[in-house]
Structures are given as structure tokens and as C-alpha cells.
C-alpha positions in Angstrom: 22.9 17.2 -11.8 24.8 19.7 -9.2 27.5 18.0 -6.4 25.5 18.0 -3.9 22.1 16.6 -4.1 18.8 18.4 -3.0 18.0 15.0 -0.7 19.2 11.8 0.1 16.9 9.4 0.9 17.3 5.7 2.1 14.7 3.2 1.4 14.4 0.3 3.8 12.0 -2.2 3.3 11.6 -5.2 5.7 9.4 -8.7 5.5 8.5 -10.5 8.1 11.2 -12.6 8.1 13.2 -9.5 8.3 11.8 -8.0 11.3 14.7 -5.5 12.5 15.7 -2.6 10.0 18.6 -1.6 12.4 21.1 -3.1 10.2 20.2 -2.2 6.8 19.8 1.4 8.2 23.6 1.3 9.8 24.6 0.2 6.4 22.9 3.2 4.4 24.5 5.1 6.7 28.0 3.9 6.4 27.9 3.6 2.8 26.1 7.3 2.5 29.0 8.5 4.5 31.3 7.1 2.6 30.3 9.1 -0.7 29.9 12.3 1.3 25.6 11.9 1.7 25.9 13.2 5.6 22.0 13.8 6.0 19.8 10.8 4.9 16.0 10.8 5.0 14.7 7.5 5.8 11.4 5.7 4.5 11.0 2.4 5.9 8.1 -0.1 5.3 6.8 -3.4 6.5 5.5 -5.5 3.5 5.9 -8.9 1.8 8.7 -8.8 -1.0 6.3 -10.3 -3.3 4.0 -7.6 -3.4 4.8 -5.2 -6.7 7.1 -1.9 -5.8 3.4 0.1 -7.4 1.7 -1.2 -4.2 4.7 0.2 -1.6 5.7 3.1 -0.2 8.3 2.9 -2.7 6.0 4.3 -5.5 5.4 7.7 -3.7 9.1 7.9 -3.1 10.0 7.5 -7.0 7.5 9.8 -7.8 8.1 12.4 -5.3 12.1 12.2 -6.1 13.4 15.4 -8.8 16.6 15.4 -10.4 19.4 16.2 -8.4 18.1 13.7 -5.6 19.6 9.8 -4.4 18.2 7.0 -3.2 20.2 4.7 -1.4 18.7 0.6 -0.7 20.8 -1.8 0.9 20.4 -4.0 -2.0 19.0 -4.1 -5.3 16.2 -7.0 -4.8 14.3 -4.0 -2.2 13.6 -2.2 -5.4 11.0 -4.8 -6.8 9.5 -8.3 -6.5 11.8 -9.2 -10.1 14.3 -7.9 -12.3 11.8 -6.8 -14.7 10.4 -4.3 -11.5 13.8 -3.3 -10.7 14.7 -2.3 -14.2 11.7 -0.2 -14.1 12.1 1.9 -11.6 16.1 2.4 -12.4 14.8 3.5 -15.5 12.1 5.7 -14.2 14.8 7.5 -11.7 17.4 7.5 -14.7 14.7 9.6 -16.6 14.0 12.1 -14.0 18.1 12.3 -13.3 18.2 10.7 -9.6 21.0 8.9 -8.5 20.4 5.6 -7.3 22.9 3.2 -5.1 22.9 -0.3 -3.6 25.3 -0.9 -0.6 25.4 -4.5 -1.1 26.3 -4.7 -4.4 28.7 -1.4 -3.8 26.9 0.1 -7.2 25.8 3.8 -8.7 22.9 1.8 -10.7 22.0 4.8 -12.9 24.8 6.7 -13.2 26.5 7.9 -16.8 29.7 6.2 -16.6 30.8 3.0 -18.2 30.3 0.8 -15.3 26.2 2.2 -14.8 25.6 1.7 -18.6 27.5 -1.7 -18.8 25.3 -2.6 -15.6 21.9 -1.4 -16.5 22.8 -3.3 -19.9 22.9 -6.9 -18.3 19.9 -6.1 -16.0 17.6 -5.6 -19.2 19.1 -8.8 -20.4 18.8 -10.3 -17.6 15.0 -9.1 -17.2 14.2 -10.3 -20.8 15.6 -13.9 -20.1 13.3 -13.2 -17.0 10.2 -12.8 -19.2 11.0 -15.4 -21.7 11.1 -17.8 -18.8 8.0 -17.0 -16.9 6.0 -17.4 -20.5 8.0 -20.8 -21.3 7.0 -22.2 -17.9 3.1 -21.0 -18.6 3.0 -22.6 -22.1 4.6 -26.0 -20.9 2.4 -25.7 -17.2 -0.8 -25.4 -19.6 0.3 -27.5 -22.4 1.0 -30.3 -19.2 -2.1 -29.7 -17.8 -4.0 -29.8 -21.3 -2.2 -33.4 -22.4 -3.5 -34.4 -18.9 -6.9 -33.5 -19.5 -7.1 -31.2 -17.5 -10.1 -28.8 -18.2 -8.3 -25.2 -18.5 -9.8 -22.3 -17.2 -11.7 -20.9 -13.8 -13.9 -23.5 -13.1 -17.9 -23.6 -12.1 -18.7 -22.6 -8.9 -20.7 -24.7 -7.0 -23.2 -22.2 -5.4 -22.6 -23.7 -2.1 -21.4 -21.5 0.8 -20.0 -22.5 3.8 -22.3 -20.0 5.3 -25.2 -22.6 4.4 -24.8 -24.7 7.6 -25.0 -22.3 9.6 -28.0 -19.9 8.3 -30.3 -20.9 11.5 -28.0 -19.7 14.0 -26.9 -16.6 11.7 -30.8 -15.9 11.5 -31.0 -16.1 14.8 -28.2 -13.9 15.9 -29.4 -11.3 13.6 -32.5 -11.4 15.2 -31.1 -11.2 18.7 -29.4 -7.8 17.5 -25.4 -9.6 16.8 -24.1 -7.1 14.7 -22.6 -8.3 11.0 -19.2 -7.4 11.3 -19.4 -9.6 14.6 -20.7 -12.9 13.0 -18.5 -12.4 9.4 -15.7 -13.2 12.0 -17.4 -15.4 14.0 -17.5 -17.4 10.4 -14.1 -16.4 9.1 -15.6 -14.5 6.2 -15.0 -11.0 4.7 -18.5 -8.2 5.8 -18.8 -7.8 1.6 -19.2 -12.2 1.7 -21.7 -11.8 4.4 -23.7 -8.8 2.8 -24.1 -11.2 -0.8 -25.2 -14.4 1.0 -27.5 -12.3 3.0 -28.8 -11.3 -0.3 -29.0 -14.3 -2.3 -30.5 -16.0 0.9 -33.0 -13.4 0.9 -32.6 -13.1 4.4 -34.1 -9.7 5.2 -32.3 -7.8 8.3 -34.6 -5.4 9.9 -32.6 -1.8 11.2 
């Protein structure tokens, strides 16, 4: 790896509970300056922390980064929704020889020094524990429901739609030229749901 990074990316994820990225941006810039990384390109997105990293802009960032590049995040949790995901991102970037820093923890997360290696080992251990706990909780919950006589599996649908009670109104609106998009919004359903319902009820709409 070269001493001067090719590219330095500051990745910021904000959620509805944390809408202003200004402090995180300032923290990343201050940290980068302390490491002699003077030019930072920011990638920001507003998305729930429950969303997988593969469905965020972060996935594109990981794909685009190359050997010698640097990724800085305000804190470790920004890399994934669980330790398993965080470790997955770190392993991918380690394999690409990309340096990753976490400002809050003050760590280089995937270097070749002993501290980085110990940290990755600990993260891998915690991720394994996390996976085991999830599996154990799932099995216990299923066993408890089964013991209580709850039938497991997806319950059969009743076949009744919330649109059924408004069939007369919907047919009238369609005949008077109301768009399907308007009707779907009015009754709080998606257009696909409305189309499927019209098809199942054999309601023919003239073009």
C-alpha cells in the first residue's frame, strides 16, 4: 500500500433520529487531518440503520474503493446493522487493501498491525456469538409458540380485501374517469394491489 492514499472517502449515514450530519462531517474532517489526510470526499445518505448495507449507497462505495484508498466512518455502527454485517464489510475491504478508520472508536479497523488484527478477531468472535444468540432466540420462540398450541407457518388468507367494501364507489369512479393511481391513494393501497383486486373481481375498465 502506498503512503499517500489514492482516495479518502468519508461515509455518513443519518437516520430520522439523527438528521443533521454536520457534526459527523466535522468529526471525520478533524480525524482525517490528524492522520494527514487532507482531502476527504463525502458520501452521505439518509437511511434507516435497519437496512442492510448491501441496499445502501455504502454498497457502491465498497465496490468502487480500490487498493490504497481510505474509508472513514464516524462510528463502527455506520458500516452495518449488526456485527455480522460490520465484519462482512471489513473483510471485503481488507481483501481489497482499503484502509478503514472509525472516528468514535479511534481505530484503524483493518490494518496489518497487531491492534487491528486483535480487533478483527474480537469482532469475529462477537459476530459468531451474535449469530448463535439469534438462532437460539428463534428456536426458543418457535418452541414456546408450539407448546402454546399456536400453529406455525403463514396463516391462510381470508380472501377478503379492504377494497371489497368500496366496490360500488370504485366502479363508479372508474366509470367517471378517475385514474387507478388516484383510487389506490384514496383507499391506501398500492397500484399493484388495486390492479390485482380489479382482475380478481373481474372489473373491466374501458380504456
